C-alpha beads as a LAMMPS data file, in Angstrom:
LAMMPS data file: protein, C-alpha beads

176 atoms
175 bonds

1 atom types
1 bond types

-500.0 500.0 xlo xhi
-500.0 500.0 ylo yhi
-500.0 500.0 zlo zhi

Masses

1 110.0

Atoms # bond

1 1 1 448.642 44.753 -223.856
2 1 1 445.774 43.720 -221.583
3 1 1 445.962 47.102 -219.846
4 1 1 445.776 49.015 -223.142
5 1 1 442.642 47.074 -224.074
6 1 1 441.069 48.003 -220.721
7 1 1 441.897 51.686 -221.206
8 1 1 440.409 51.600 -224.706
9 1 1 437.276 49.909 -223.399
10 1 1 436.855 52.515 -220.635
11 1 1 437.175 55.341 -223.176
12 1 1 434.721 53.754 -225.610
13 1 1 432.139 53.193 -222.886
14 1 1 432.604 56.624 -221.290
15 1 1 432.468 58.671 -224.496
16 1 1 429.066 58.909 -226.194
17 1 1 428.883 57.956 -229.878
18 1 1 428.137 61.568 -230.856
19 1 1 431.634 62.569 -229.759
20 1 1 433.547 60.432 -232.253
21 1 1 434.273 63.672 -234.135
22 1 1 436.014 64.901 -230.961
23 1 1 439.736 65.565 -230.628
24 1 1 441.121 62.172 -229.563
25 1 1 444.534 61.948 -227.938
26 1 1 447.026 59.489 -226.481
27 1 1 449.982 60.206 -224.269
28 1 1 452.944 58.764 -222.437
29 1 1 454.469 60.269 -219.325
30 1 1 457.215 59.711 -216.791
31 1 1 457.249 60.982 -213.272
32 1 1 457.737 60.561 -209.586
33 1 1 455.330 58.796 -207.260
34 1 1 454.977 59.357 -203.549
35 1 1 453.251 56.934 -201.164
36 1 1 452.275 58.666 -197.908
37 1 1 451.561 56.081 -195.211
38 1 1 450.842 56.658 -191.482
39 1 1 454.521 56.448 -190.392
40 1 1 456.756 56.947 -193.444
41 1 1 456.544 58.277 -196.968
42 1 1 458.345 56.735 -199.931
43 1 1 459.173 58.066 -203.405
44 1 1 459.833 56.234 -206.655
45 1 1 459.975 56.752 -210.401
46 1 1 457.005 55.636 -212.490
47 1 1 455.229 56.039 -215.802
48 1 1 451.743 56.509 -217.187
49 1 1 449.895 55.733 -220.413
50 1 1 446.686 57.617 -221.113
51 1 1 444.145 58.502 -223.746
52 1 1 440.971 60.441 -224.078
53 1 1 438.716 62.703 -226.048
54 1 1 438.305 66.476 -225.860
55 1 1 434.548 66.781 -226.287
56 1 1 434.948 70.559 -226.659
57 1 1 437.591 73.115 -225.709
58 1 1 436.484 73.050 -222.050
59 1 1 435.791 69.379 -221.277
60 1 1 437.431 65.995 -221.867
61 1 1 437.056 62.396 -220.746
62 1 1 440.268 60.480 -220.091
63 1 1 441.453 57.040 -218.978
64 1 1 444.950 56.194 -217.767
65 1 1 447.190 53.478 -216.406
66 1 1 449.838 54.527 -213.861
67 1 1 452.703 52.316 -212.675
68 1 1 454.128 53.860 -209.494
69 1 1 457.537 52.215 -209.886
70 1 1 459.278 50.979 -206.733
71 1 1 459.047 53.568 -203.941
72 1 1 461.532 52.462 -201.269
73 1 1 462.438 53.646 -197.774
74 1 1 465.357 52.395 -195.671
75 1 1 465.221 53.513 -192.045
76 1 1 467.942 52.060 -189.775
77 1 1 467.592 48.486 -191.046
78 1 1 463.840 48.605 -191.650
79 1 1 463.319 48.586 -195.425
80 1 1 459.929 49.079 -197.075
81 1 1 459.306 48.741 -200.818
82 1 1 456.038 49.347 -202.632
83 1 1 454.884 48.180 -206.040
84 1 1 451.564 49.188 -207.438
85 1 1 449.444 50.470 -210.236
86 1 1 446.300 52.458 -210.895
87 1 1 443.636 52.303 -213.589
88 1 1 441.892 55.690 -213.712
89 1 1 438.826 57.251 -215.329
90 1 1 438.750 61.076 -215.359
91 1 1 436.401 63.953 -216.159
92 1 1 438.697 66.827 -217.131
93 1 1 437.844 70.537 -217.069
94 1 1 440.031 72.682 -219.338
95 1 1 440.694 76.428 -219.190
96 1 1 442.283 77.649 -222.460
97 1 1 444.551 80.525 -221.373
98 1 1 445.841 81.139 -224.898
99 1 1 446.079 79.267 -228.200
100 1 1 449.259 77.550 -226.972
101 1 1 448.609 77.170 -223.230
102 1 1 445.871 75.376 -221.239
103 1 1 445.264 74.774 -217.546
104 1 1 443.188 71.819 -216.405
105 1 1 441.716 70.102 -213.376
106 1 1 440.293 66.613 -213.215
107 1 1 438.340 64.380 -210.912
108 1 1 437.540 60.715 -211.284
109 1 1 437.663 57.135 -210.136
110 1 1 440.977 55.461 -209.256
111 1 1 441.168 51.659 -209.115
112 1 1 444.449 50.875 -207.343
113 1 1 446.476 47.913 -206.168
114 1 1 449.467 48.168 -203.852
115 1 1 451.957 45.599 -202.551
116 1 1 454.107 46.490 -199.546
117 1 1 457.210 44.413 -198.790
118 1 1 458.894 45.004 -195.428
119 1 1 462.283 43.618 -194.407
120 1 1 463.481 44.079 -190.812
121 1 1 467.169 43.748 -189.984
122 1 1 467.839 40.902 -192.447
123 1 1 464.886 38.754 -191.323
124 1 1 462.620 37.204 -193.990
125 1 1 460.505 39.805 -195.748
126 1 1 456.762 40.138 -195.327
127 1 1 454.464 41.242 -198.156
128 1 1 450.972 42.623 -197.746
129 1 1 448.647 43.436 -200.625
130 1 1 445.737 45.818 -200.769
131 1 1 443.487 47.195 -203.467
132 1 1 440.443 49.360 -203.819
133 1 1 438.578 52.033 -205.708
134 1 1 438.616 55.625 -204.511
135 1 1 438.126 59.211 -205.622
136 1 1 441.070 60.821 -207.438
137 1 1 441.945 64.392 -208.416
138 1 1 444.487 66.194 -210.519
139 1 1 445.782 69.555 -211.742
140 1 1 447.979 70.406 -214.685
141 1 1 449.113 72.627 -217.509
142 1 1 449.541 71.860 -221.204
143 1 1 451.623 73.576 -223.859
144 1 1 450.372 73.010 -227.422
145 1 1 453.266 72.920 -229.895
146 1 1 450.854 72.332 -232.800
147 1 1 447.394 70.878 -233.464
148 1 1 448.930 67.389 -233.202
149 1 1 451.518 67.635 -230.385
150 1 1 451.470 68.956 -226.854
151 1 1 453.321 68.502 -223.581
152 1 1 451.818 68.594 -220.137
153 1 1 452.971 68.844 -216.546
154 1 1 450.556 67.238 -214.130
155 1 1 449.849 66.329 -210.506
156 1 1 447.488 63.457 -209.617
157 1 1 446.426 62.276 -206.173
158 1 1 444.244 59.582 -204.653
159 1 1 443.481 57.987 -201.305
160 1 1 445.177 54.588 -201.118
161 1 1 444.390 52.393 -198.124
162 1 1 445.436 54.165 -194.919
163 1 1 447.368 56.865 -196.778
164 1 1 447.537 58.582 -200.122
165 1 1 449.409 58.280 -203.413
166 1 1 450.507 61.173 -205.589
167 1 1 452.132 61.218 -208.999
168 1 1 453.904 64.167 -210.644
169 1 1 454.489 63.655 -214.354
170 1 1 455.588 65.235 -217.581
171 1 1 453.984 63.800 -220.700
172 1 1 454.046 63.987 -224.456
173 1 1 450.600 63.955 -226.076
174 1 1 449.627 63.142 -229.674
175 1 1 446.220 64.436 -230.908
176 1 1 444.449 62.763 -233.827

Bonds

1 1 1 2
2 1 2 3
3 1 3 4
4 1 4 5
5 1 5 6
6 1 6 7
7 1 7 8
8 1 8 9
9 1 9 10
10 1 10 11
11 1 11 12
12 1 12 13
13 1 13 14
14 1 14 15
15 1 15 16
16 1 16 17
17 1 17 18
18 1 18 19
19 1 19 20
20 1 20 21
21 1 21 22
22 1 22 23
23 1 23 24
24 1 24 25
25 1 25 26
26 1 26 27
27 1 27 28
28 1 28 29
29 1 29 30
30 1 30 31
31 1 31 32
32 1 32 33
33 1 33 34
34 1 34 35
35 1 35 36
36 1 36 37
37 1 37 38
38 1 38 39
39 1 39 40
40 1 40 41
41 1 41 42
42 1 42 43
43 1 43 44
44 1 44 45
45 1 45 46
46 1 46 47
47 1 47 48
48 1 48 49
49 1 49 50
50 1 50 51
51 1 51 52
52 1 52 53
53 1 53 54
54 1 54 55
55 1 55 56
56 1 56 57
57 1 57 58
58 1 58 59
59 1 59 60
60 1 60 61
61 1 61 62
62 1 62 63
63 1 63 64
64 1 64 65
65 1 65 66
66 1 66 67
67 1 67 68
68 1 68 69
69 1 69 70
70 1 70 71
71 1 71 72
72 1 72 73
73 1 73 74
74 1 74 75
75 1 75 76
76 1 76 77
77 1 77 78
78 1 78 79
79 1 79 80
80 1 80 81
81 1 81 82
82 1 82 83
83 1 83 84
84 1 84 85
85 1 85 86
86 1 86 87
87 1 87 88
88 1 88 89
89 1 89 90
90 1 90 91
91 1 91 92
92 1 92 93
93 1 93 94
94 1 94 95
95 1 95 96
96 1 96 97
97 1 97 98
98 1 98 99
99 1 99 100
100 1 100 101
101 1 101 102
102 1 102 103
103 1 103 104
104 1 104 105
105 1 105 106
106 1 106 107
107 1 107 108
108 1 108 109
109 1 109 110
110 1 110 111
111 1 111 112
112 1 112 113
113 1 113 114
114 1 114 115
115 1 115 116
116 1 116 117
117 1 117 118
118 1 118 119
119 1 119 120
120 1 120 121
121 1 121 122
122 1 122 123
123 1 123 124
124 1 124 125
125 1 125 126
126 1 126 127
127 1 127 128
128 1 128 129
129 1 129 130
130 1 130 131
131 1 131 132
132 1 132 133
133 1 133 134
134 1 134 135
135 1 135 136
136 1 136 137
137 1 137 138
138 1 138 139
139 1 139 140
140 1 140 141
141 1 141 142
142 1 142 143
143 1 143 144
144 1 144 145
145 1 145 146
146 1 146 147
147 1 147 148
148 1 148 149
149 1 149 150
150 1 150 151
151 1 151 152
152 1 152 153
153 1 153 154
154 1 154 155
155 1 155 156
156 1 156 157
157 1 157 158
158 1 158 159
159 1 159 160
160 1 160 161
161 1 161 162
162 1 162 163
163 1 163 164
164 1 164 165
165 1 165 166
166 1 166 167
167 1 167 168
168 1 168 169
169 1 169 170
170 1 170 171
171 1 171 172
172 1 172 173
173 1 173 174
174 1 174 175
175 1 175 176
């Protein structure tokens, strides 16, 4: 619940008061995360919660929370597991291709935290934590079923520590 309050606060601060007549939306997505580190890369299943406001048909502001799940790699007795999350603020450019189909690109700020737990050949595990704020980017497509419902396929990426994190997702979106 604390995370939803933060997302709401980011949206309220980022969106000027003149845009309260804008098309507001909320969404929920599931997807696959990928953590690319200097030696190995790990994948996991995650989810995202997001909301925003279409200020016009070409521009939106959006905030999201992404949980990357538990990307895990097991390499000959060396096991690495990640847990992490991101709190994002996006500026989103929209290209309406037709009444039902939109393409979009976004850029923004990604506040991330990442825990890495490494276990070597049955020895006690070691956990390291890192966090930071970096530039993020994304691309996607949306299909509008009606004025109230749409679905979107999306790719998001960000620099995370010494590597990068990406998240592919499919989401349902409710417009109000």
